[in-house]
ZAROLO-215361 format. One record per atom (N, C-alpha, C): residue in one letter; atom name; z, y, x; residue number from 1. Coordinates in steps of 0.1 Angstrom, whole numbers, plus 5000, padded with zeros to 4 digits. Last residue first. Layout:
# residues N
+------+-------+------+------+------+------+
| kese | setor |    z |    y |    x | pado |
+------+-------+------+------+------+------+
|    a |    CA |    Z |    Y |    X |  NUM |
...
+------+-------+------+------+------+------+
//
This chain:
# residues 163
+------+-------+------+------+------+------+
| kese | setor |    z |    y |    x | pado |
+------+-------+------+------+------+------+
|    x |     N | 4791 | 4917 | 4914 |  163 |
|    x |    CA | 4777 | 4913 | 4909 |  163 |
|    x |     C | 4783 | 4894 | 4912 |  163 |
|    x |     N | 4815 | 4926 | 4919 |  162 |
|    x |    CA | 4812 | 4928 | 4907 |  162 |
|    x |     C | 4802 | 4920 | 4902 |  162 |
|    x |     N | 4818 | 4915 | 4946 |  161 |
|    x |    CA | 4827 | 4912 | 4941 |  161 |
|    x |     C | 4822 | 4911 | 4925 |  161 |
|    x |     N | 4801 | 4936 | 4961 |  160 |
|    x |    CA | 4795 | 4919 | 4965 |  160 |
|    x |     C | 4803 | 4917 | 4951 |  160 |
|    x |     N | 4814 | 4958 | 4957 |  159 |
|    x |    CA | 4803 | 4958 | 4950 |  159 |
|    x |     C | 4797 | 4943 | 4950 |  159 |
|    x |     N | 4833 | 4959 | 4972 |  158 |
|    x |    CA | 4834 | 4958 | 4958 |  158 |
|    x |     C | 4826 | 4954 | 4950 |  158 |
|    x |     N | 4822 | 4957 | 5000 |  157 |
|    x |    CA | 4830 | 4941 | 4993 |  157 |
|    x |     C | 4832 | 4946 | 4981 |  157 |
|    x |     N | 4817 | 4983 | 5000 |  156 |
|    x |    CA | 4802 | 4970 | 5002 |  156 |
|    x |     C | 4809 | 4962 | 4993 |  156 |
|    x |     N | 4838 | 4996 | 4999 |  155 |
|    x |    CA | 4829 | 4996 | 4991 |  155 |
|    x |     C | 4817 | 4985 | 4990 |  155 |
|    x |     N | 4850 | 4986 | 5024 |  154 |
|    x |    CA | 4855 | 4983 | 5008 |  154 |
|    x |     C | 4845 | 4984 | 4999 |  154 |
|    x |     N | 4833 | 4998 | 5036 |  153 |
|    x |    CA | 4837 | 4985 | 5039 |  153 |
|    x |     C | 4838 | 4978 | 5028 |  153 |
|    x |     N | 4839 | 5022 | 5035 |  152 |
|    x |    CA | 4819 | 5023 | 5032 |  152 |
|    x |     C | 4826 | 5004 | 5035 |  152 |
|    x |     N | 4867 | 5023 | 5044 |  151 |
|    x |    CA | 4867 | 5030 | 5033 |  151 |
|    x |     C | 4850 | 5023 | 5032 |  151 |
|    x |     N | 4865 | 5019 | 5072 |  150 |
|    x |    CA | 4871 | 5012 | 5062 |  150 |
|    x |     C | 4869 | 5013 | 5049 |  150 |
|    x |     N | 4848 | 5040 | 5079 |  149 |
|    x |    CA | 4845 | 5022 | 5075 |  149 |
|    x |     C | 4845 | 5018 | 5073 |  149 |
|    x |     N | 4863 | 5066 | 5076 |  148 |
|    x |    CA | 4850 | 5062 | 5071 |  148 |
|    x |     C | 4842 | 5045 | 5068 |  148 |
|    x |     N | 4887 | 5058 | 5089 |  147 |
|    x |    CA | 4890 | 5060 | 5076 |  147 |
|    x |     C | 4876 | 5058 | 5070 |  147 |
|    x |     N | 4872 | 5037 | 5117 |  146 |
|    x |    CA | 4878 | 5051 | 5111 |  146 |
|    x |     C | 4877 | 5046 | 5097 |  146 |
|    x |     N | 4897 | 5008 | 5132 |  145 |
|    x |    CA | 4883 | 5012 | 5127 |  145 |
|    x |     C | 4886 | 5025 | 5120 |  145 |
|    x |     N | 4916 | 4999 | 5136 |  144 |
|    x |    CA | 4913 | 5005 | 5145 |  144 |
|    x |     C | 4899 | 5010 | 5141 |  144 |
|    x |     N | 4928 | 4987 | 5111 |  143 |
|    x |    CA | 4926 | 5005 | 5113 |  143 |
|    x |     C | 4927 | 5005 | 5127 |  143 |
|    x |     N | 4912 | 4961 | 5091 |  142 |
|    x |    CA | 4914 | 4962 | 5107 |  142 |
|    x |     C | 4917 | 4981 | 5109 |  142 |
|    x |     N | 4918 | 4947 | 5062 |  141 |
|    x |    CA | 4907 | 4961 | 5073 |  141 |
|    x |     C | 4915 | 4965 | 5089 |  141 |
|    x |     N | 4913 | 4921 | 5038 |  140 |
|    x |    CA | 4921 | 4927 | 5053 |  140 |
|    x |     C | 4913 | 4935 | 5061 |  140 |
|    x |     N | 4923 | 4917 | 5008 |  139 |
|    x |    CA | 4913 | 4918 | 5019 |  139 |
|    x |     C | 4918 | 4927 | 5030 |  139 |
|    x |     N | 4939 | 4883 | 4995 |  138 |
|    x |    CA | 4937 | 4900 | 5001 |  138 |
|    x |     C | 4927 | 4899 | 5012 |  138 |
|    x |     N | 4942 | 4857 | 4987 |  137 |
|    x |    CA | 4930 | 4869 | 4989 |  137 |
|    x |     C | 4929 | 4879 | 4987 |  137 |
|    x |     N | 4965 | 4842 | 4987 |  136 |
|    x |    CA | 4968 | 4856 | 4977 |  136 |
|    x |     C | 4952 | 4866 | 4983 |  136 |
|    x |     N | 4956 | 4818 | 5001 |  135 |
|    x |    CA | 4956 | 4819 | 4988 |  135 |
|    x |     C | 4963 | 4832 | 4980 |  135 |
|    x |     N | 4966 | 4832 | 5029 |  134 |
|    x |    CA | 4952 | 4830 | 5019 |  134 |
|    x |     C | 4953 | 4827 | 5015 |  134 |
|    x |     N | 4987 | 4853 | 5027 |  133 |
|    x |    CA | 4987 | 4842 | 5034 |  133 |
|    x |     C | 4971 | 4843 | 5025 |  133 |
|    x |     N | 4996 | 4890 | 5042 |  132 |
|    x |    CA | 4991 | 4884 | 5031 |  132 |
|    x |     C | 4984 | 4866 | 5034 |  132 |
|    x |     N | 5023 | 4891 | 5062 |  131 |
|    x |    CA | 5011 | 4894 | 5057 |  131 |
|    x |     C | 5006 | 4884 | 5051 |  131 |
|    x |     N | 5051 | 4901 | 5063 |  130 |
|    x |    CA | 5044 | 4894 | 5056 |  130 |
|    x |     C | 5032 | 4890 | 5053 |  130 |
|    x |     N | 5072 | 4928 | 5071 |  129 |
|    x |    CA | 5058 | 4924 | 5069 |  129 |
|    x |     C | 5059 | 4911 | 5069 |  129 |
|    x |     N | 5097 | 4931 | 5088 |  128 |
|    x |    CA | 5099 | 4921 | 5068 |  128 |
|    x |     C | 5082 | 4915 | 5066 |  128 |
|    x |     N | 5094 | 4944 | 5110 |  127 |
|    x |    CA | 5102 | 4928 | 5108 |  127 |
|    x |     C | 5100 | 4922 | 5096 |  127 |
|    x |     N | 5078 | 4965 | 5104 |  126 |
|    x |    CA | 5071 | 4953 | 5109 |  126 |
|    x |     C | 5077 | 4939 | 5110 |  126 |
|    x |     N | 5099 | 4978 | 5090 |  125 |
|    x |    CA | 5086 | 4975 | 5083 |  125 |
|    x |     C | 5081 | 4965 | 5091 |  125 |
|    x |     N | 5123 | 4981 | 5113 |  124 |
|    x |    CA | 5118 | 4974 | 5104 |  124 |
|    x |     C | 5109 | 4969 | 5094 |  124 |
|    x |     N | 5099 | 5000 | 5133 |  123 |
|    x |    CA | 5104 | 4985 | 5136 |  123 |
|    x |     C | 5109 | 4972 | 5129 |  123 |
|    x |     N | 5099 | 5022 | 5117 |  122 |
|    x |    CA | 5087 | 5016 | 5116 |  122 |
|    x |     C | 5089 | 5003 | 5121 |  122 |
|    x |     N | 5123 | 5037 | 5113 |  121 |
|    x |    CA | 5118 | 5032 | 5105 |  121 |
|    x |     C | 5108 | 5021 | 5108 |  121 |
|    x |     N | 5116 | 5058 | 5130 |  120 |
|    x |    CA | 5127 | 5050 | 5133 |  120 |
|    x |     C | 5127 | 5040 | 5124 |  120 |
|    x |     N | 5097 | 5075 | 5116 |  119 |
|    x |    CA | 5092 | 5069 | 5128 |  119 |
|    x |     C | 5101 | 5061 | 5129 |  119 |
|    x |     N | 5108 | 5077 | 5082 |  118 |
|    x |    CA | 5105 | 5089 | 5099 |  118 |
|    x |     C | 5103 | 5072 | 5110 |  118 |
|    x |     N | 5091 | 5094 | 5057 |  117 |
|    x |    CA | 5093 | 5081 | 5061 |  117 |
|    x |     C | 5099 | 5084 | 5082 |  117 |
|    x |     N | 5082 | 5113 | 5040 |  116 |
|    x |    CA | 5102 | 5112 | 5043 |  116 |
|    x |     C | 5102 | 5102 | 5054 |  116 |
|    x |     N | 5061 | 5142 | 5055 |  115 |
|    x |    CA | 5065 | 5127 | 5049 |  115 |
|    x |     C | 5079 | 5122 | 5051 |  115 |
|    x |     N | 5047 | 5167 | 5063 |  114 |
|    x |    CA | 5064 | 5165 | 5062 |  114 |
|    x |     C | 5068 | 5149 | 5052 |  114 |
|    x |     N | 5028 | 5170 | 5074 |  113 |
|    x |    CA | 5027 | 5175 | 5057 |  113 |
|    x |     C | 5040 | 5169 | 5057 |  113 |
|    x |     N | 5017 | 5148 | 5097 |  112 |
|    x |    CA | 5011 | 5161 | 5090 |  112 |
|    x |     C | 5025 | 5158 | 5077 |  112 |
|    x |     N | 5014 | 5123 | 5122 |  111 |
|    x |    CA | 5015 | 5126 | 5107 |  111 |
|    x |     C | 5021 | 5141 | 5108 |  111 |
|    x |     N | 5019 | 5112 | 5146 |  110 |
|    x |    CA | 5013 | 5124 | 5148 |  110 |
|    x |     C | 5013 | 5129 | 5133 |  110 |
|    x |     N | 5036 | 5089 | 5143 |  109 |
|    x |    CA | 5042 | 5106 | 5152 |  109 |
|    x |     C | 5036 | 5115 | 5147 |  109 |
|    x |     N | 5021 | 5075 | 5125 |  108 |
|    x |    CA | 5034 | 5082 | 5124 |  108 |
|    x |     C | 5042 | 5096 | 5135 |  108 |
|    x |     N | 5001 | 5070 | 5148 |  107 |
|    x |    CA | 4997 | 5077 | 5136 |  107 |
|    x |     C | 5009 | 5086 | 5130 |  107 |
|    x |     N | 5022 | 5056 | 5170 |  106 |
|    x |    CA | 5012 | 5070 | 5170 |  106 |
|    x |     C | 5009 | 5080 | 5164 |  106 |
|    x |     N | 5023 | 5036 | 5154 |  105 |
|    x |    CA | 5037 | 5043 | 5159 |  105 |
|    x |     C | 5030 | 5056 | 5159 |  105 |
|    x |     N | 4999 | 5024 | 5149 |  104 |
|    x |    CA | 5009 | 5035 | 5141 |  104 |
|    x |     C | 5020 | 5041 | 5144 |  104 |
|    x |     N | 4996 | 5017 | 5175 |  103 |
|    x |    CA | 4990 | 5025 | 5170 |  103 |
|    x |     C | 4991 | 5031 | 5159 |  103 |
|    x |     N | 5013 | 5000 | 5185 |  102 |
|    x |    CA | 5020 | 5009 | 5191 |  102 |
|    x |     C | 5011 | 5021 | 5184 |  102 |
|    x |     N | 5012 | 4972 | 5164 |  101 |
|    x |    CA | 5022 | 4990 | 5162 |  101 |
|    x |     C | 5025 | 4996 | 5170 |  101 |
|    x |     N | 4979 | 4976 | 5155 |  100 |
|    x |    CA | 4992 | 4970 | 5159 |  100 |
|    x |     C | 5004 | 4982 | 5159 |  100 |
|    x |     N | 4967 | 4971 | 5120 |   99 |
|    x |    CA | 4970 | 4973 | 5129 |   99 |
|    x |     C | 4979 | 4973 | 5142 |   99 |
|    x |     N | 4958 | 4964 | 5083 |   98 |
|    x |    CA | 4971 | 4958 | 5098 |   98 |
|    x |     C | 4963 | 4969 | 5109 |   98 |
|    x |     N | 4957 | 4971 | 5052 |   97 |
|    x |    CA | 4956 | 4979 | 5062 |   97 |
|    x |     C | 4964 | 4973 | 5072 |   97 |
|    x |     N | 4954 | 4946 | 5024 |   96 |
|    x |    CA | 4962 | 4949 | 5039 |   96 |
|    x |     C | 4955 | 4957 | 5049 |   96 |
|    x |     N | 4947 | 4950 | 4995 |   95 |
|    x |    CA | 4939 | 4956 | 5007 |   95 |
|    x |     C | 4951 | 4956 | 5018 |   95 |
|    x |     N | 4946 | 4934 | 4964 |   94 |
|    x |    CA | 4954 | 4935 | 4977 |   94 |
|    x |     C | 4946 | 4944 | 4989 |   94 |
|    x |     N | 4938 | 4935 | 4930 |   93 |
|    x |    CA | 4932 | 4931 | 4947 |   93 |
|    x |     C | 4940 | 4935 | 4957 |   93 |
|    x |     N | 4948 | 4919 | 4900 |   92 |
|    x |    CA | 4954 | 4930 | 4914 |   92 |
|    x |     C | 4946 | 4922 | 4923 |   92 |
|    x |     N | 4936 | 4903 | 4882 |   91 |
|    x |    CA | 4931 | 4912 | 4885 |   91 |
|    x |     C | 4936 | 4922 | 4898 |   91 |
|    x |     N | 4961 | 4885 | 4867 |   90 |
|    x |    CA | 4951 | 4880 | 4879 |   90 |
|    x |     C | 4946 | 4887 | 4887 |   90 |
|    x |     N | 4991 | 4890 | 4863 |   89 |
|    x |    CA | 4981 | 4897 | 4858 |   89 |
|    x |     C | 4971 | 4892 | 4871 |   89 |
|    x |     N | 5020 | 4883 | 4867 |   88 |
|    x |    CA | 5010 | 4879 | 4857 |   88 |
|    x |     C | 4997 | 4879 | 4856 |   88 |
|    x |     N | 5028 | 4909 | 4887 |   87 |
|    x |    CA | 5033 | 4904 | 4870 |   87 |
|    x |     C | 5026 | 4893 | 4865 |   87 |
|    x |     N | 5017 | 4917 | 4912 |   86 |
|    x |    CA | 5007 | 4913 | 4900 |   86 |
|    x |     C | 5012 | 4910 | 4887 |   86 |
|    x |     N | 5044 | 4930 | 4912 |   85 |
|    x |    CA | 5032 | 4938 | 4913 |   85 |
|    x |     C | 5021 | 4929 | 4906 |   85 |
|    x |     N | 5060 | 4904 | 4925 |   84 |
|    x |    CA | 5059 | 4911 | 4912 |   84 |
|    x |     C | 5052 | 4924 | 4906 |   84 |
|    x |     N | 5040 | 4895 | 4942 |   83 |
|    x |    CA | 5041 | 4890 | 4930 |   83 |
|    x |     C | 5047 | 4895 | 4919 |   83 |
|    x |     N | 5043 | 4912 | 4965 |   82 |
|    x |    CA | 5030 | 4913 | 4954 |   82 |
|    x |     C | 5035 | 4907 | 4945 |   82 |
|    x |     N | 5072 | 4908 | 4972 |   81 |
|    x |    CA | 5069 | 4921 | 4963 |   81 |
|    x |     C | 5053 | 4924 | 4958 |   81 |
|    x |     N | 5068 | 4882 | 4981 |   80 |
|    x |    CA | 5073 | 4884 | 4968 |   80 |
|    x |     C | 5071 | 4895 | 4959 |   80 |
|    x |     N | 5052 | 4892 | 5001 |   79 |
|    x |    CA | 5045 | 4886 | 4991 |   79 |
|    x |     C | 5057 | 4881 | 4977 |   79 |
|    x |     N | 5059 | 4920 | 5013 |   78 |
|    x |    CA | 5064 | 4906 | 5016 |   78 |
|    x |     C | 5060 | 4901 | 5006 |   78 |
|    x |     N | 5051 | 4949 | 5014 |   77 |
|    x |    CA | 5054 | 4945 | 5027 |   77 |
|    x |     C | 5055 | 4925 | 5027 |   77 |
|    x |     N | 5043 | 4969 | 5000 |   76 |
|    x |    CA | 5043 | 4956 | 4994 |   76 |
|    x |     C | 5041 | 4947 | 5010 |   76 |
|    x |     N | 5036 | 4999 | 5000 |   75 |
|    x |    CA | 5036 | 4989 | 5015 |   75 |
|    x |     C | 5035 | 4973 | 5007 |   75 |
|    x |     N | 5007 | 5012 | 4983 |   74 |
|    x |    CA | 5025 | 5003 | 4981 |   74 |
|    x |     C | 5023 | 4997 | 4992 |   74 |
|    x |     N | 4992 | 5028 | 4958 |   73 |
|    x |    CA | 4990 | 5028 | 4976 |   73 |
|    x |     C | 5006 | 5024 | 4975 |   73 |
|    x |     N | 4962 | 5022 | 4943 |   72 |
|    x |    CA | 4980 | 5021 | 4940 |   72 |
|    x |     C | 4980 | 5018 | 4959 |   72 |
|    x |     N | 4939 | 5026 | 4918 |   71 |
|    x |    CA | 4939 | 5021 | 4932 |   71 |
|    x |     C | 4955 | 5029 | 4931 |   71 |
|    x |     N | 4921 | 5013 | 4891 |   70 |
|    x |    CA | 4932 | 5019 | 4895 |   70 |
|    x |     C | 4939 | 5019 | 4909 |   70 |
|    x |     N | 4904 | 5014 | 4860 |   69 |
|    x |    CA | 4906 | 5011 | 4873 |   69 |
|    x |     C | 4915 | 5015 | 4878 |   69 |
|    x |     N | 4910 | 4998 | 4825 |   68 |
|    x |    CA | 4904 | 5011 | 4834 |   68 |
|    x |     C | 4911 | 5010 | 4852 |   68 |
|    x |     N | 4920 | 4985 | 4804 |   67 |
|    x |    CA | 4904 | 4979 | 4816 |   67 |
|    x |     C | 4904 | 4996 | 4818 |   67 |
|    x |     N | 4946 | 4991 | 4798 |   66 |
|    x |    CA | 4932 | 4997 | 4791 |   66 |
|    x |     C | 4917 | 4992 | 4799 |   66 |
|    x |     N | 4961 | 4966 | 4806 |   65 |
|    x |    CA | 4960 | 4969 | 4795 |   65 |
|    x |     C | 4946 | 4978 | 4791 |   65 |
|    x |     N | 4955 | 4973 | 4834 |   64 |
|    x |    CA | 4949 | 4963 | 4834 |   64 |
|    x |     C | 4948 | 4961 | 4817 |   64 |
|    x |     N | 4969 | 5003 | 4834 |   63 |
|    x |    CA | 4956 | 4999 | 4838 |   63 |
|    x |     C | 4946 | 4984 | 4838 |   63 |
|    x |     N | 4996 | 4989 | 4829 |   62 |
|    x |    CA | 4988 | 4999 | 4817 |   62 |
|    x |     C | 4974 | 5000 | 4822 |   62 |
|    x |     N | 4997 | 4972 | 4850 |   61 |
|    x |    CA | 4996 | 4966 | 4835 |   61 |
|    x |     C | 4991 | 4975 | 4828 |   61 |
|    x |     N | 5002 | 4990 | 4867 |   60 |
|    x |    CA | 4994 | 4979 | 4870 |   60 |
|    x |     C | 4986 | 4976 | 4855 |   60 |
|    x |     N | 5029 | 4999 | 4860 |   59 |
|    x |    CA | 5016 | 5012 | 4859 |   59 |
|    x |     C | 5002 | 5001 | 4864 |   59 |
|    x |     N | 5046 | 4980 | 4861 |   58 |
|    x |    CA | 5042 | 4981 | 4847 |   58 |
|    x |     C | 5026 | 4994 | 4849 |   58 |
|    x |     N | 5040 | 4978 | 4887 |   57 |
|    x |    CA | 5039 | 4963 | 4887 |   57 |
|    x |     C | 5036 | 4971 | 4870 |   57 |
|    x |     N | 5058 | 5003 | 4890 |   56 |
|    x |    CA | 5045 | 4998 | 4902 |   56 |
|    x |     C | 5032 | 4990 | 4892 |   56 |
|    x |     N | 5087 | 4996 | 4882 |   55 |
|    x |    CA | 5078 | 5007 | 4880 |   55 |
|    x |     C | 5062 | 5006 | 4883 |   55 |
|    x |     N | 5087 | 4972 | 4898 |   54 |
|    x |    CA | 5088 | 4974 | 4885 |   54 |
|    x |     C | 5080 | 4980 | 4879 |   54 |
|    x |     N | 5092 | 4987 | 4927 |   53 |
|    x |    CA | 5081 | 4976 | 4923 |   53 |
|    x |     C | 5079 | 4974 | 4909 |   53 |
|    x |     N | 5119 | 5003 | 4920 |   52 |
|    x |    CA | 5104 | 5010 | 4925 |   52 |
|    x |     C | 5088 | 4998 | 4920 |   52 |
|    x |     N | 5135 | 4986 | 4911 |   51 |
|    x |    CA | 5131 | 4993 | 4907 |   51 |
|    x |     C | 5116 | 5000 | 4907 |   51 |
|    x |     N | 5133 | 4968 | 4941 |   50 |
|    x |    CA | 5134 | 4965 | 4932 |   50 |
|    x |     C | 5127 | 4973 | 4917 |   50 |
|    x |     N | 5141 | 4981 | 4965 |   49 |
|    x |    CA | 5130 | 4983 | 4962 |   49 |
|    x |     C | 5126 | 4974 | 4948 |   49 |
|    x |     N | 5169 | 4979 | 4967 |   48 |
|    x |    CA | 5168 | 4993 | 4969 |   48 |
|    x |     C | 5154 | 4992 | 4960 |   48 |
|    x |     N | 5171 | 4949 | 4969 |   47 |
|    x |    CA | 5173 | 4957 | 4960 |   47 |
|    x |     C | 5170 | 4970 | 4957 |   47 |
|    x |     N | 5158 | 4947 | 4996 |   46 |
|    x |    CA | 5152 | 4942 | 4985 |   46 |
|    x |     C | 5156 | 4950 | 4968 |   46 |
|    x |     N | 5161 | 4978 | 5013 |   45 |
|    x |    CA | 5163 | 4959 | 5013 |   45 |
|    x |     C | 5160 | 4956 | 4997 |   45 |
|    x |     N | 5152 | 5002 | 5038 |   44 |
|    x |    CA | 5153 | 5002 | 5022 |   44 |
|    x |     C | 5159 | 4980 | 5021 |   44 |
|    x |     N | 5166 | 5017 | 5063 |   43 |
|    x |    CA | 5160 | 5013 | 5054 |   43 |
|    x |     C | 5160 | 5004 | 5044 |   43 |
|    x |     N | 5172 | 5050 | 5068 |   42 |
|    x |    CA | 5184 | 5040 | 5064 |   42 |
|    x |     C | 5175 | 5033 | 5061 |   42 |
|    x |     N | 5174 | 5075 | 5075 |   41 |
|    x |    CA | 5165 | 5067 | 5087 |   41 |
|    x |     C | 5171 | 5050 | 5084 |   41 |
|    x |     N | 5170 | 5097 | 5059 |   40 |
|    x |    CA | 5184 | 5093 | 5068 |   40 |
|    x |     C | 5177 | 5084 | 5078 |   40 |
|    x |     N | 5148 | 5093 | 5040 |   39 |
|    x |    CA | 5149 | 5101 | 5052 |   39 |
|    x |     C | 5158 | 5105 | 5059 |   39 |
|    x |     N | 5158 | 5068 | 5031 |   38 |
|    x |    CA | 5145 | 5064 | 5039 |   38 |
|    x |     C | 5148 | 5077 | 5051 |   38 |
|    x |     N | 5177 | 5076 | 5014 |   37 |
|    x |    CA | 5179 | 5069 | 5024 |   37 |
|    x |     C | 5170 | 5064 | 5035 |   37 |
|    x |     N | 5158 | 5097 | 4999 |   36 |
|    x |    CA | 5174 | 5102 | 5005 |   36 |
|    x |     C | 5171 | 5090 | 5018 |   36 |
|    x |     N | 5144 | 5074 | 4984 |   35 |
|    x |    CA | 5140 | 5090 | 4993 |   35 |
|    x |     C | 5151 | 5094 | 5002 |   35 |
|    x |     N | 5159 | 5067 | 4968 |   34 |
|    x |    CA | 5151 | 5054 | 4979 |   34 |
|    x |     C | 5146 | 5065 | 4988 |   34 |
|    x |     N | 5170 | 5079 | 4953 |   33 |
|    x |    CA | 5176 | 5076 | 4962 |   33 |
|    x |     C | 5172 | 5068 | 4974 |   33 |
|    x |     N | 5146 | 5090 | 4937 |   32 |
|    x |    CA | 5154 | 5100 | 4949 |   32 |
|    x |     C | 5162 | 5094 | 4955 |   32 |
|    x |     N | 5126 | 5065 | 4932 |   31 |
|    x |    CA | 5139 | 5067 | 4933 |   31 |
|    x |     C | 5138 | 5082 | 4940 |   31 |
|    x |     N | 5092 | 5060 | 4940 |   30 |
|    x |    CA | 5102 | 5060 | 4944 |   30 |
|    x |     C | 5119 | 5070 | 4939 |   30 |
|    x |     N | 5069 | 5071 | 4932 |   29 |
|    x |    CA | 5074 | 5062 | 4917 |   29 |
|    x |     C | 5091 | 5058 | 4926 |   29 |
|    x |     N | 5054 | 5082 | 4950 |   28 |
|    x |    CA | 5056 | 5091 | 4942 |   28 |
|    x |     C | 5069 | 5080 | 4933 |   28 |
|    x |     N | 5046 | 5061 | 4970 |   27 |
|    x |    CA | 5057 | 5066 | 4970 |   27 |
|    x |     C | 5063 | 5076 | 4958 |   27 |
|    x |     N | 5020 | 5051 | 4954 |   26 |
|    x |    CA | 5030 | 5047 | 4952 |   26 |
|    x |     C | 5046 | 5055 | 4957 |   26 |
|    x |     N | 4999 | 5073 | 4941 |   25 |
|    x |    CA | 5007 | 5077 | 4951 |   25 |
|    x |     C | 5015 | 5065 | 4948 |   25 |
|    x |     N | 4972 | 5060 | 4924 |   24 |
|    x |    CA | 4983 | 5065 | 4923 |   24 |
|    x |     C | 4991 | 5060 | 4941 |   24 |
|    x |     N | 4940 | 5075 | 4919 |   23 |
|    x |    CA | 4942 | 5070 | 4927 |   23 |
|    x |     C | 4957 | 5073 | 4923 |   23 |
|    x |     N | 4911 | 5060 | 4891 |   22 |
|    x |    CA | 4926 | 5070 | 4892 |   22 |
|    x |     C | 4930 | 5062 | 4910 |   22 |
|    x |     N | 4876 | 5060 | 4898 |   21 |
|    x |    CA | 4889 | 5053 | 4894 |   21 |
|    x |     C | 4904 | 5065 | 4897 |   21 |
|    x |     N | 4851 | 5060 | 4916 |   20 |
|    x |    CA | 4855 | 5067 | 4903 |   20 |
|    x |     C | 4866 | 5065 | 4895 |   20 |
|    x |     N | 4852 | 5049 | 4941 |   19 |
|    x |    CA | 4850 | 5039 | 4929 |   19 |
|    x |     C | 4851 | 5045 | 4913 |   19 |
|    x |     N | 4856 | 5072 | 4953 |   18 |
|    x |    CA | 4841 | 5064 | 4954 |   18 |
|    x |     C | 4841 | 5055 | 4939 |   18 |
|    x |     N | 4882 | 5072 | 4952 |   17 |
|    x |    CA | 4875 | 5081 | 4945 |   17 |
|    x |     C | 4863 | 5078 | 4943 |   17 |
|    x |     N | 4892 | 5049 | 4958 |   16 |
|    x |    CA | 4894 | 5055 | 4945 |   16 |
|    x |     C | 4883 | 5061 | 4940 |   16 |
|    x |     N | 4891 | 5057 | 4988 |   15 |
|    x |    CA | 4883 | 5044 | 4979 |   15 |
|    x |     C | 4884 | 5043 | 4965 |   15 |
|    x |     N | 4906 | 5077 | 4990 |   14 |
|    x |    CA | 4893 | 5080 | 4993 |   14 |
|    x |     C | 4889 | 5068 | 4983 |   14 |
|    x |     N | 4931 | 5071 | 4984 |   13 |
|    x |    CA | 4923 | 5080 | 4978 |   13 |
|    x |     C | 4910 | 5081 | 4976 |   13 |
|    x |     N | 4935 | 5050 | 5004 |   12 |
|    x |    CA | 4933 | 5046 | 4987 |   12 |
|    x |     C | 4928 | 5055 | 4981 |   12 |
|    x |     N | 4932 | 5060 | 5030 |   11 |
|    x |    CA | 4923 | 5047 | 5022 |   11 |
|    x |     C | 4923 | 5048 | 5006 |   11 |
|    x |     N | 4955 | 5076 | 5029 |   10 |
|    x |    CA | 4942 | 5082 | 5030 |   10 |
|    x |     C | 4933 | 5071 | 5023 |   10 |
|    x |     N | 4977 | 5063 | 5019 |    9 |
|    x |    CA | 4970 | 5071 | 5009 |    9 |
|    x |     C | 4959 | 5078 | 5015 |    9 |
|    x |     N | 4978 | 5039 | 5042 |    8 |
|    x |    CA | 4974 | 5039 | 5029 |    8 |
|    x |     C | 4970 | 5044 | 5016 |    8 |
|    x |     N | 4978 | 5043 | 5068 |    7 |
|    x |    CA | 4968 | 5045 | 5060 |    7 |
|    x |     C | 4965 | 5044 | 5047 |    7 |
|    x |     N | 5001 | 5033 | 5080 |    6 |
|    x |    CA | 4988 | 5024 | 5085 |    6 |
|    x |     C | 4975 | 5030 | 5079 |    6 |
|    x |     N | 5023 | 5043 | 5076 |    5 |
|    x |    CA | 5013 | 5049 | 5083 |    5 |
|    x |     C | 5001 | 5043 | 5089 |    5 |
|    x |     N | 5043 | 5015 | 5071 |    4 |
|    x |    CA | 5038 | 5033 | 5070 |    4 |
|    x |     C | 5030 | 5035 | 5079 |    4 |
|    x |     N | 5020 | 4988 | 5059 |    3 |
|    x |    CA | 5037 | 4994 | 5066 |    3 |
|    x |     C | 5034 | 5009 | 5064 |    3 |
|    x |     N | 5006 | 4982 | 5032 |    2 |
|    x |    CA | 5007 | 4978 | 5044 |    2 |
|    x |     C | 5019 | 4988 | 5053 |    2 |
|    x |     N | 4977 | 4977 | 5006 |    1 |
|    x |    CA | 4995 | 4977 | 5017 |    1 |
|    x |     C | 4990 | 4977 | 5028 |    1 |
+------+-------+------+------+------+------+
//
């Protein structure tokens, strides 16, 4: 979880591969209307995100019900969004990719691949961001570290949680 440009897809896909589980790109669950709004520089509100979060929560429940692991990239900017994603399942582990806005702005500006989220929406993401509270037990990663370091730290942490 984290704001746009924090590295969710990169870190998530590498972490999933290391764990031998499926990686799901949360952006692919956005309806077309949401993509259009964001592409036009219009921030999403809670109503816009509701169906998207519900769809992701269903995907998490499928993984939980089948006993398969999954890593999903999702901004999950507010606690209420994370509560929807948990959907009554306590086995959801959030990983918060935290970084300063100026660094993330540089990453977004230099992003390749035609991502729909423009730099102009970064302020709105930081404005609504509610960092996970202590009782959420999120793993916090500093994106000032390299992606390789972040993933290796996550792998080490995951192996400690299993033992």
